[in-house]
C-alpha positions as CSV (number, residue, x, y, z in Angstrom):
1,M,-0.2,0.1,0.0
2,K,1.0,3.6,-0.4
3,A,1.7,6.1,2.5
4,L,2.3,10.0,2.6
5,L,5.1,10.0,5.4
6,S,6.9,12.3,7.5
7,R,10.6,10.7,8.2
8,A,12.0,13.8,9.8
9,P,10.5,17.2,11.2
10,G,9.9,19.9,8.6
11,G,7.1,21.4,6.4
12,P,4.7,20.1,4.0
13,E,7.3,19.7,1.8
14,T,9.1,17.2,3.7
15,L,5.7,14.6,2.9
16,V,7.1,11.6,1.2
17,L,4.9,8.8,-0.9
18,E,6.1,5.6,-0.3
19,D,5.1,1.5,-0.5
20,L,4.8,-0.1,2.7
21,P,3.3,-3.1,4.2
22,A,-0.4,-3.2,5.0
23,P,-0.7,-2.5,8.5
24,E,-1.5,-5.3,11.1
25,L,-5.1,-5.8,12.5
26,S,-5.3,-6.2,16.4
27,P,-8.7,-8.0,17.6
28,G,-10.1,-4.8,18.4
29,G,-9.4,-3.1,15.6
30,V,-11.0,-3.4,11.4
31,M,-9.0,-2.7,8.5
32,I,-10.4,0.0,6.2
33,A,-9.9,1.0,2.5
34,V,-9.7,4.7,2.7
35,K,-11.3,6.7,0.5
36,A,-10.9,10.2,1.6
37,I,-8.9,12.0,4.6
38,G,-10.0,15.0,5.8
39,V,-7.1,18.0,6.0
40,N,-6.6,19.9,9.2
41,F,-4.8,22.8,11.1
42,P,-3.3,19.8,13.5
43,D,-1.7,18.0,10.4
44,S,0.6,21.1,9.9
45,L,1.9,21.2,13.2
46,I,2.1,17.6,13.7
47,I,4.4,17.2,10.9
48,E,6.9,20.1,12.4
49,D,6.5,18.4,16.0
50,K,4.3,21.5,17.1
51,Y,1.2,19.7,18.1
52,Q,0.4,18.5,21.5
53,F,1.4,14.8,20.3
54,K,4.4,13.4,18.8
55,P,4.2,10.1,17.3
56,A,7.2,8.0,16.4
57,R,8.1,8.1,12.7
58,P,7.8,7.6,10.3
59,F,4.3,8.4,10.5
60,A,1.4,9.5,8.0
61,P,-0.6,12.6,9.0
62,G,-4.3,12.8,8.7
63,G,-6.4,12.6,11.6
64,E,-9.8,11.4,9.9
65,L,-10.6,9.5,7.1
66,A,-13.6,8.0,5.4
67,G,-13.7,4.8,3.6
68,I,-14.8,0.9,3.7
69,I,-14.1,-1.9,6.1
70,T,-12.0,-4.6,4.5
71,A,-11.5,-6.6,7.2
72,I,-12.5,-7.2,11.2
73,G,-10.7,-8.3,14.2
74,A,-12.1,-10.9,16.4
75,D,-12.7,-9.1,19.3
76,V,-15.1,-6.5,17.2
77,G,-19.0,-6.7,17.0
78,G,-21.2,-4.1,15.0
79,F,-19.4,-3.8,12.1
80,T,-19.7,-5.8,8.5
81,I,-17.0,-6.3,5.5
82,G,-18.4,-3.4,3.6
83,D,-19.6,-1.0,5.8
84,R,-18.7,2.2,5.2
85,V,-17.6,4.5,8.1
86,I,-16.1,7.7,9.3
87,A,-12.7,7.1,11.8
88,S,-10.9,9.3,14.0
89,T,-7.3,8.7,14.2
90,G,-5.5,11.6,15.4
91,W,-2.7,10.8,12.6
92,G,-2.2,8.0,10.2
93,A,-4.8,8.6,7.8
94,M,-3.0,9.5,4.5
95,A,-2.7,5.9,3.4
96,E,-4.6,3.3,1.4
97,L,-5.4,1.2,4.0
98,V,-5.5,1.8,7.8
99,A,-6.1,-0.1,10.5
100,V,-8.4,1.7,13.4
101,D,-9.4,0.8,16.6
102,A,-13.4,0.0,16.2
103,A,-14.5,2.7,19.1
104,R,-13.0,5.1,17.1
105,L,-15.5,4.5,14.2
106,I,-18.6,6.2,13.2
107,P,-21.5,4.3,10.8
108,M,-21.7,6.7,7.8
109,P,-25.0,7.9,6.5
110,S,-25.7,5.9,3.1
111,S,-26.7,9.5,2.1
112,M,-23.1,10.9,3.0
113,G,-20.5,10.9,0.2
114,F,-16.8,9.9,1.0
115,D,-15.4,13.4,0.8
116,E,-18.0,14.7,3.2
117,G,-17.6,12.0,5.7
118,A,-14.1,12.6,5.7
119,A,-14.7,16.5,6.2
120,F,-17.0,15.8,9.0
121,I,-16.3,14.7,12.5
122,M,-13.8,16.8,13.5
123,T,-14.6,20.3,12.7
124,Y,-18.7,19.8,13.2
125,G,-17.2,17.9,16.6
126,T,-14.9,20.7,18.0
127,S,-17.5,23.5,17.1
128,H,-20.3,21.2,18.5
129,Y,-18.9,20.7,21.8
130,A,-17.7,24.2,22.1
131,L,-20.7,26.1,21.6
132,R,-23.6,23.2,23.0
133,D,-20.9,21.7,26.1
134,R,-18.5,24.6,26.6
135,A,-20.6,27.9,26.4
136,K,-24.0,26.7,26.6
137,L,-25.3,28.8,23.8
138,Q,-29.1,29.5,23.5
139,A,-31.3,30.4,21.3
140,G,-31.9,34.2,20.7
141,E,-27.9,35.1,21.9
142,Q,-25.4,36.6,19.6
143,L,-22.6,34.7,18.4
144,L,-19.3,36.0,16.9
145,V,-17.3,33.4,14.8
146,L,-13.9,34.4,13.5
147,G,-12.3,32.6,11.0
148,A,-16.0,32.0,9.4
149,A,-15.3,30.5,6.3
150,G,-12.9,27.7,7.4
151,G,-13.2,24.2,8.4
152,V,-14.5,24.4,12.0
153,G,-15.9,28.6,11.8
154,L,-18.3,27.4,8.8
155,A,-19.3,24.7,10.7
156,A,-19.8,26.9,14.0
157,V,-22.0,29.2,11.8
158,E,-24.1,26.3,10.8
159,L,-24.6,25.1,14.5
160,G,-25.2,28.5,15.6
161,K,-28.0,28.8,13.5
162,A,-29.5,25.5,14.1
163,M,-29.1,26.3,17.7
164,G,-31.3,29.3,17.1
165,A,-28.7,32.5,17.7
166,R,-27.7,35.7,15.9
167,V,-24.7,34.5,14.0
168,I,-22.7,37.4,12.9
169,A,-19.1,36.3,10.5
170,A,-16.0,37.7,10.7
171,A,-13.4,36.8,8.0
172,S,-10.4,38.3,5.8
173,S,-12.4,38.6,2.6
174,P,-15.6,39.5,0.7
175,E,-15.6,36.1,-1.0
176,K,-15.1,34.7,2.9
177,L,-18.0,36.2,4.2
178,E,-20.1,35.6,1.7
179,L,-19.7,31.8,1.8
180,A,-21.2,32.3,5.6
181,R,-23.8,34.4,4.5
182,A,-24.9,31.1,2.0
183,R,-24.1,28.9,5.6
184,G,-26.9,31.0,7.7
185,A,-24.9,33.8,9.1
186,D,-27.0,37.4,9.8
187,A,-24.1,39.6,9.4
188,G,-20.7,39.9,8.3
189,V,-17.6,41.8,9.8
190,L,-14.4,42.2,7.1
191,Y,-11.0,42.0,9.0
192,P,-7.3,42.7,7.5
193,S,-5.7,39.5,7.0
194,G,-2.3,40.3,7.9
195,A,-1.1,41.8,11.5
196,F,-3.0,44.4,13.4
197,G,-1.8,48.2,14.0
198,K,-3.6,49.7,16.6
199,E,-6.1,51.4,14.4
200,D,-6.9,48.2,12.7
201,A,-7.9,46.4,16.2
202,R,-10.2,49.3,17.3
203,A,-11.7,49.4,14.1
204,F,-12.2,45.7,14.0
205,T,-13.3,46.2,17.7
206,D,-16.2,49.1,16.7
207,A,-17.4,46.6,13.6
208,I,-18.1,44.0,15.6
209,K,-19.9,46.3,18.2
210,A,-21.9,47.8,15.5
211,A,-22.2,44.3,14.3
212,T,-24.4,43.4,17.4
213,N,-26.2,46.6,17.5
214,G,-23.9,47.9,20.0
215,A,-24.6,45.0,22.6
216,G,-21.4,42.9,21.9
217,A,-21.3,39.3,21.4
218,D,-22.8,36.8,23.9
219,V,-20.2,34.2,22.3
220,I,-17.6,34.6,21.0
221,Y,-16.1,31.6,18.5
222,D,-11.8,32.0,18.0
223,P,-10.1,29.5,16.0
224,V,-7.7,31.9,14.7
225,G,-5.9,33.6,17.6
226,G,-2.9,36.2,17.0
227,D,-4.1,39.9,17.2
228,Y,-7.9,39.2,16.2
229,T,-8.4,37.6,19.7
230,E,-8.2,40.6,22.0
231,A,-9.8,42.8,19.5
232,A,-12.7,40.6,19.5
233,L,-12.8,39.9,23.2
234,R,-13.1,43.6,23.6
235,A,-16.5,43.4,21.8
236,I,-17.9,41.3,24.3
237,A,-21.0,41.0,26.0
238,W,-21.6,41.1,29.9
239,E,-21.3,38.0,31.4
240,G,-19.9,36.7,27.4
241,R,-17.9,33.5,26.9
242,F,-14.7,33.2,25.0
243,L,-14.5,30.2,23.3
244,V,-10.1,29.7,22.4
245,V,-10.0,27.3,19.6
246,G,-7.0,27.5,17.8
247,F,-3.9,29.5,16.8
248,P,-2.8,29.8,12.9
249,A,-2.5,33.5,13.3
250,G,-0.4,32.9,16.4
251,I,-0.2,32.4,20.1
252,P,-2.4,35.8,21.8
253,K,-1.5,37.2,25.1
254,L,-4.7,38.9,26.7
255,P,-4.9,42.0,29.6
256,L,-7.0,40.4,31.9
257,N,-8.4,43.3,33.1
258,L,-10.9,42.9,29.8
259,T,-12.4,39.9,31.7
260,L,-12.9,41.8,34.9
261,L,-14.6,44.8,33.0
262,K,-17.2,42.3,31.2
263,S,-17.3,39.6,34.0
264,C,-16.7,37.4,30.8
265,N,-15.6,33.7,31.1
266,V,-12.7,32.8,28.7
267,M,-12.6,29.0,28.1
268,G,-10.4,26.3,26.3
269,V,-11.7,23.9,23.7
270,F,-10.1,20.9,23.3
271,W,-12.5,18.3,21.5
272,G,-10.0,15.2,21.2
273,A,-9.6,15.7,25.1
274,F,-13.1,15.8,25.7
275,V,-13.6,12.3,23.5
276,A,-11.2,10.5,25.0
277,R,-12.4,11.6,28.6
278,D,-16.0,11.1,27.8
279,P,-16.8,8.7,25.0
280,A,-20.2,8.2,25.8
281,Q,-21.5,12.1,26.3
282,N,-19.4,12.3,22.8
283,A,-21.7,9.1,21.2
284,L,-24.4,11.4,22.0
285,Y,-23.4,14.1,20.5
286,V,-22.4,12.6,17.6
287,R,-26.0,11.4,17.6
288,E,-27.1,14.7,17.3
289,L,-24.6,15.9,14.4
290,L,-26.1,13.2,12.0
291,D,-29.5,13.9,12.9
292,L,-29.0,17.7,11.8
293,Y,-26.9,16.4,8.8
294,A,-30.3,14.2,7.8
295,A,-32.4,17.4,8.5
296,G,-30.0,19.6,6.2
297,K,-29.2,21.8,9.0
298,I,-25.1,21.3,8.5
299,K,-23.5,19.8,5.7
300,P,-19.3,19.9,4.9
301,H,-18.4,22.4,1.8
302,V,-15.5,21.0,0.4
303,S,-13.8,23.5,-1.3
304,A,-10.5,22.2,-2.9
305,R,-9.4,18.1,-3.5
306,F,-6.2,16.7,-3.6
307,S,-4.7,13.3,-4.5
308,L,-2.9,11.4,-2.2
309,A,0.3,12.1,-3.6
310,E,-0.5,16.0,-3.4
311,G,-1.1,15.4,0.1
312,G,1.7,18.1,1.3
313,S,-0.1,20.9,-1.0
314,A,-3.2,20.0,0.8
315,I,-1.7,20.8,4.2
316,R,0.2,23.9,2.9
317,A,-3.3,25.0,1.2
318,L,-4.9,24.9,4.4
319,A,-1.6,26.1,6.5
320,E,-1.6,29.2,4.4
321,R,-5.6,30.1,5.2
322,R,-6.4,29.4,1.6
323,A,-9.4,27.3,2.3
324,L,-13.1,27.7,2.0
325,G,-14.8,25.3,4.1
326,K,-12.5,21.7,4.1
327,I,-9.8,20.0,2.1
328,V,-9.8,16.9,1.1
329,V,-7.2,14.4,-0.1
330,E,-8.9,11.2,-2.0
331,V,-7.7,8.4,-2.6
332,G,-7.8,6.0,-6.0
């Protein structure tokens, strides 16, 4: 089988496509013929040894996939050969065959394509956990989503609307705002794509306040970080909730007097750790997401597709924030 491997720390250009033996199947695992792999920001970090987890090399990047079960371990029940499934892998998905513990599988709806399946669980899982569990978003509240046209951002826009919130999308281009509006955003705020000066930051804060009719955002979803974070926090509502999701623009430092002045909460969102710590609750949330998909309220937006050999280019496109919605690597 072929796999796209990281053999030394480095950028996407260091990944190499190689032939490997098929992986071994454990008694509690299944073998999956991979059809599509979702590309996510952690893929760009893990190959440079900048992520929370540092797998032994060589390893393939790729934290989520969709495919077909081709073999089943002796201790596995509830699945059969030929089943279409989604799998969360953490890493290792950019390969033609992947062995996965059965506990990491989600049966894929018959109406869902492999590209959508591969683009589904990490973005919607992260955003659903953030909004429903951490922020406890309520109908009628105002939700500000930074990076609103990216994978998790667009998922947050859709889920916010499904939960009855008024959604304000913030993004770096009119094209991105148009996509967010098409997915349900009620208002849009355009911000600069580069580093902020003081005037840029003040203008961004003022634009958020204007978009929320002066009330401020009850919940702020921040998968961007950098200079955007403090400027957004300055526009939070009294007792608002600020969700820390990711840092492609850099890890920010916040003046804590802002949290005192607004009596607001700043809360971390680590969906992967939640899944490991509370698999039963996560299973309920996955069911809710699949129900929302079946009802047509959420649907992955796949804007670009790459071959397995082009997996490095797919990761680079995401890391450079060129993605609209999700990027997928397709196999075969």
